[in-house]
C-alpha positions as CSV (number, residue, x, y, z in Angstrom):
1,M,43.9,177.7,94.0
2,V,43.1,181.4,93.0
3,R,45.7,184.0,93.7
4,L,43.8,187.5,94.8
5,M,45.8,190.4,93.4
6,Q,47.3,193.3,95.9
7,D,45.5,196.2,96.6
8,N,46.4,198.7,94.4
9,F,49.1,196.6,93.2
10,W,49.4,199.5,89.8
11,E,50.4,201.7,92.3
12,T,53.4,200.0,93.5
13,K,54.4,198.4,90.4
14,Q,55.5,198.2,87.0
15,L,53.0,197.1,84.4
16,S,56.6,194.4,83.3
17,E,56.0,193.2,87.3
18,M,52.2,192.7,87.0
19,T,50.9,189.1,87.0
20,A,48.4,188.2,84.0
21,Q,45.2,188.8,85.8
22,E,46.5,192.3,87.1
23,W,48.1,192.9,83.9
24,E,44.0,192.0,82.4
25,S,41.8,193.6,85.1
26,L,43.8,197.2,84.2
27,C,41.4,197.3,81.3
28,D,38.4,199.2,81.6
29,G,36.4,198.0,78.8
30,C,35.7,201.1,77.2
31,G,37.1,199.4,73.9
32,R,38.1,202.5,72.3
33,C,41.5,200.3,71.7
34,C,39.6,198.6,68.7
35,L,38.7,201.5,67.1
36,N,40.0,201.7,63.6
37,K,42.9,204.8,63.4
38,L,43.9,206.7,60.6
39,E,47.7,207.6,60.7
40,D,48.6,211.1,58.7
41,E,51.8,209.5,56.6
42,D,52.7,213.2,56.7
43,T,53.0,214.2,60.3
44,G,52.5,210.6,61.8
45,E,48.9,212.1,63.9
46,I,47.3,209.0,65.2
47,Y,43.0,209.9,64.1
48,F,40.2,207.7,65.6
49,T,36.9,207.2,63.6
50,N,33.8,205.6,65.0
51,V,34.4,202.6,63.4
52,T,35.1,199.1,65.3
53,C,36.7,196.1,65.0
54,K,34.4,193.3,63.2
55,L,35.1,191.1,66.6
56,L,34.1,193.6,68.9
57,D,30.6,193.4,70.9
58,T,29.7,197.1,70.6
59,E,26.9,197.2,73.3
60,K,29.5,195.5,75.8
61,C,32.8,196.6,74.5
62,C,34.3,193.0,74.6
63,C,36.4,191.0,71.7
64,T,34.1,188.2,70.8
65,D,36.9,186.4,69.9
66,Y,39.9,188.0,72.9
67,N,42.2,184.3,72.8
68,N,42.2,184.3,68.7
69,R,42.0,187.8,67.7
70,K,45.4,188.1,66.5
71,V,44.7,185.2,64.4
72,S,41.0,186.4,63.4
73,M,42.5,190.1,62.9
74,P,46.6,189.6,62.0
75,D,46.3,193.6,61.8
76,C,44.9,193.8,66.0
77,M,48.3,195.2,68.0
78,I,48.4,193.1,71.2
79,L,49.1,195.3,74.0
80,S,51.9,194.2,75.9
81,V,55.1,196.0,78.1
82,D,57.4,195.3,74.9
83,N,54.9,196.6,72.7
84,K,55.8,200.3,72.6
85,A,54.0,201.2,69.2
86,A,51.1,199.7,70.9
87,L,51.2,201.7,73.7
88,E,51.7,204.8,72.1
89,V,48.7,204.7,70.0
90,M,46.1,203.8,72.8
91,P,44.1,206.6,74.2
92,S,44.8,209.3,75.9
93,T,42.7,207.3,79.0
94,C,44.3,203.9,78.6
95,A,45.3,202.5,81.8
96,Y,48.0,200.9,80.2
97,R,49.2,204.2,78.3
98,L,48.7,206.2,81.5
99,L,50.7,204.0,83.9
100,Q,53.7,203.7,81.3
101,L,53.6,207.6,81.0
102,G,54.0,207.4,85.2
103,E,50.4,209.1,84.9
104,P,47.7,208.0,87.7
105,L,44.6,205.9,86.7
106,P,41.6,208.2,86.2
107,E,38.8,208.3,89.2
108,W,36.0,206.6,87.1
109,H,38.3,203.4,86.6
110,P,36.9,200.3,87.9
111,L,39.5,199.5,89.8
112,I,39.4,203.2,92.0
113,T,35.3,202.9,91.9
114,G,34.9,199.1,92.1
115,N,32.4,199.2,89.7
116,K,32.3,197.9,86.7
117,E,29.8,200.5,85.0
118,S,31.6,203.5,86.0
119,V,33.6,203.7,83.0
120,I,30.2,204.1,81.1
121,E,28.7,206.4,83.1
122,A,31.8,208.4,83.0
123,G,31.2,208.6,79.2
124,I,34.3,206.8,78.1
125,S,32.7,204.2,76.8
126,I,31.9,203.7,73.3
127,S,29.2,201.7,73.8
128,G,26.3,203.4,71.3
129,K,28.3,205.9,69.6
130,V,30.3,203.2,67.0
131,I,29.4,201.1,64.0
132,S,31.6,198.1,63.2
133,E,33.7,197.7,59.9
134,E,31.8,195.0,58.6
135,Y,29.4,197.4,57.7
136,I,31.6,199.7,55.9
137,H,33.9,199.9,53.2
138,Y,37.7,200.6,54.4
139,T,37.4,203.2,51.9
140,Q,34.9,204.9,54.0
141,L,37.3,205.3,56.9
142,P,38.0,209.1,56.4
143,E,34.1,209.9,56.9
144,H,34.0,208.3,59.9
145,L,36.8,210.4,61.9
146,I,35.9,211.3,65.3
147,N,37.6,214.3,67.6
148,W,36.4,212.4,71.0
149,I,39.5,210.2,71.3
150,T,42.8,211.4,71.3
151,T,46.1,210.0,72.1
152,K,47.5,213.4,73.5
């Protein structure tokens, strides 16, 4: 039997109280979490690049091996309530990060709009703005820094 999600569950539940289905539905499908990031060794500040993990389908903004991503990509940061480090490097638009900070979901979020395309319409999706890491050498990452995504 399929269990339906409670309406606006994100407003009444803590992340730790959510079902697996509710947790997964928080992802807006923007793909920003799959961008390669660089950290300033002196300040700890995180900088995003326009280079994605090779497992990301850059058109659909979804992982091509979601269930095995940690095996395929050992550096993949799996989001969970217990993984504060991963939540802290998520983009400022990330629903998981926003809810952890006690902030509301943005008005364009698919759970608010009821439309999966709203993330694209709002210009949040990385689709069409990125390249896969399979096409560049990792030493070129600093040449691909972007300023249209932040953790602040």
